[in-house]
N, C-alpha and C positions, 0 to 999 in steps of 0.2 A: 474241351481242346480243338483247336483249329488243327486240321490234317496237314498244313503246309506251314514250315516255319517261316516268320517273317525276319528278312534281312534287315538288320539294323543301321541308323545312318551314322554310325561311329564304328571303327575298327575295334576288335578284341584284341588279345595280346599277341605281340610280334607282328601288329598290323594285318592279322588274318580277320576275315569276314565274321561278324558276330550275329548269331541267331536269336530269336525269342520264339518260344513254342507258348501261346498264350490261348485264352478262351476266344471261341468262335466271334463275339461281338466287337473284340479290340478295344474294349474300354478300361483294361487293366491299367495300372499305374505306368509301367514300362511301355505300353503301348502309346499312352497318352504322351510321356516324355518323347519318344521316339517321333511322334506326330509335331510336337512343338520344335524339335531339333531340326526336322527336314523344313519346316518352315523357316525357320532362322536361317538356316544354311542355304535354300532358295532365295532368299530375300537378300542375304550377303551377295551372293552371286550375281543378283540384279543390280546391286550398287556398284559391284566391281566392275561391270560392264559400262557403267556411266563414267565413271573413273577412266577406265580404258579407252574410251572414246575420245576424253577429253586430252589425256596423256600422248595419245597417238595424233593428234592434231598439232600437237607443240612440237615445232621441227627443232627446238633447244632441248628435246629430251634427251636426259643423259642415258648412255647405255646400260648403267647399273640399275636406272629406276624402270627401263624396259625390260630387265631380266627379271627385276624383282615382281613386275606386274606380270610377265609371263609365268612365273612361278606361280604366284597368286590366283590366275585365270585357271593353271591346269588343276590345282587343288579344287577351285569352284566346279570345274568340268567334272572331275571324279566324284565328288560331292552328288552332282545331278545326275550323274550316271547309275551310281549306287541307289538314289532314291527311286529313278526310273525302273531298275532292275526290282528294287523290292516291291514296288507298286504294282509292277508287270506281274510278279509272282504271286499276288493276291486277286488277280484278277480270276474270274471264272474261265476254264478253257472253252473251247468252240463245243456248241451243243449242250453246255451246263448252264443253269441258271441258281442263284443263290433262293433257296426258299426254307425258313426257319433253321437256318444254320447247316442243311443239308445241301448238297449238291444233286439234281435230277438232271436227267436227260429232257431237254425241251422238245416238244413235237409241234409238227406244223397245224393248221387249223383243220386239215382234212384225215389227220391221224386219230 
């Protein structure tokens, strides 16, 4: 088991954060599913940015369209921030390196 729980890219009940405790290599079913979901969320966000650029160039864009777009952009940004938090939480801390699933303090070349 990894010591650090993984923040999943979807909310739990009542919109609260959902975490996964998994093996250190992260190859279990739920870890792979979360990786796939993150990829889909990031791709959808990228496509939404393209749509937003087009809509914002249109001087005849309806306020309802812009409000709808704003809400979708907020959702995409929330997804991206959750993914960044999850991935950041899985990075080794300063002075640590991954070695066979365990963290060790790294030493300089003269130590």
